[in-house]
C-alpha positions in Angstrom: 0.0 0.0 0.0 1.3 3.4 -0.9 1.0 6.4 1.4 1.8 10.1 1.1 4.6 11.3 3.2 3.5 12.2 6.7 5.9 15.1 6.8 5.8 18.3 4.8 9.6 18.2 4.1 9.2 18.3 0.3 6.5 21.0 0.5 8.7 23.0 2.9 11.6 22.8 0.5 9.4 23.7 -2.5 7.6 26.7 -0.9 9.2 27.7 2.4 7.1 30.9 2.8 3.9 29.1 2.1 4.9 26.3 4.4 5.5 28.8 7.2 2.1 30.4 6.8 0.3 27.0 6.8 2.2 25.9 9.8 1.5 29.2 11.7 -2.2 28.9 10.9 -2.3 25.4 12.2 -0.6 26.4 15.4 -3.0 29.3 15.8 -6.0 27.0 15.4 -4.5 24.6 17.9 -3.8 27.3 20.5 -7.4 28.6 20.0 -8.6 25.2 21.3 -10.3 24.1 18.1 -11.1 20.4 18.1 -8.3 18.5 16.3 -10.6 16.1 14.6 -12.8 18.9 13.3 -9.8 20.8 12.1 -8.6 17.8 10.1 -12.1 17.5 8.5 -11.9 21.2 7.6 -8.3 20.8 6.2 -9.4 17.7 4.2 -12.3 19.5 2.7 -10.3 22.6 1.7 -7.6 20.3 0.2 -10.3 18.5 -1.8 -11.6 21.8 -3.2 -8.1 23.0 -4.0 -7.4 19.7 -5.8 -4.2 19.0 -3.8 -3.8 15.2 -3.9 -0.8 15.3 -1.6 -2.8 17.3 1.0 -5.9 15.2 0.7 -3.9 12.0 1.4 -1.9 13.8 4.2 -5.1 15.0 6.0 -6.8 11.6 5.6 -3.7 10.0 7.3 -3.7 12.7 10.0 -7.4 12.2 10.6 -6.9 8.5 11.0 -4.2 9.1 13.5 -6.5 11.4 15.4 -9.3 8.8 15.5 -11.6 10.5 13.0 -14.1 7.8 11.9 -13.2 6.4 8.5 -16.7 7.0 7.2 -16.4 10.7 7.9 -13.0 10.9 6.1 -14.4 9.0 3.1 -17.6 11.0 3.0 -16.4 14.6 3.8 -16.5 15.3 0.0 -20.3 14.8 0.1 -21.0 15.9 3.7 -24.3 17.6 2.8 -25.7 14.3 1.5 -25.0 12.1 4.5 -26.1 12.0 8.2 -22.6 11.3 9.7 -21.8 15.0 10.4 -23.0 17.0 13.4 -24.5 20.5 13.1 -21.1 21.9 14.3 -19.2 19.9 11.7 -21.7 21.0 9.0 -21.3 24.7 10.0 -17.5 24.3 9.9 -17.5 22.6 6.5 -19.9 25.2 5.1 -17.6 28.0 6.4 -14.6 26.2 4.9 -16.2 25.9 1.5 -17.3 29.5 1.6 -13.8 30.7 2.5 -12.0 28.3 0.1 -14.1 29.5 -2.8 -14.1 33.2 -1.6 -14.6 34.8 -5.0 -18.2 33.6 -4.6 -18.4 35.3 -1.2 -19.8 34.1 2.1 -23.6 34.0 2.0 -25.7 35.4 4.8 -27.0 31.8 5.3 -23.6 30.3 5.9 -22.6 33.2 8.2 -25.8 32.7 10.2 -24.8 29.0 10.8 -21.7 30.1 12.8 -22.1 29.7 16.6 -22.6 33.0 18.5 -19.3 32.7 20.3 -17.3 32.0 17.1 -14.2 34.2 16.6 -15.7 35.4 13.3 -18.8 36.7 15.2 -16.8 38.8 17.6 
């Protein structure tokens, strides 16, 4: 079985500035206390939208290591169509899609789904 590298060493060498920003964003999210499993689902969905095969496989492996159920990892691409995702996960995935495809803007409906104490609501 073939697996993507679990380290970003090649990515870091290819684009060190981008790597630093991605690393810093991840550290910021972790310090903010965001659920690690939810964060991996968000990263996986953004990677799917961006069409980054390396990133998709990386976040699947990270999700597995964090104990994200395999059905969620497999179905995140169609999260709206299946019952496996909680309201919180659905809001996070909708927000991820809105931000990842920003030229389309964030709709009022997606913004309204954010919890009242969300950092974006402050």
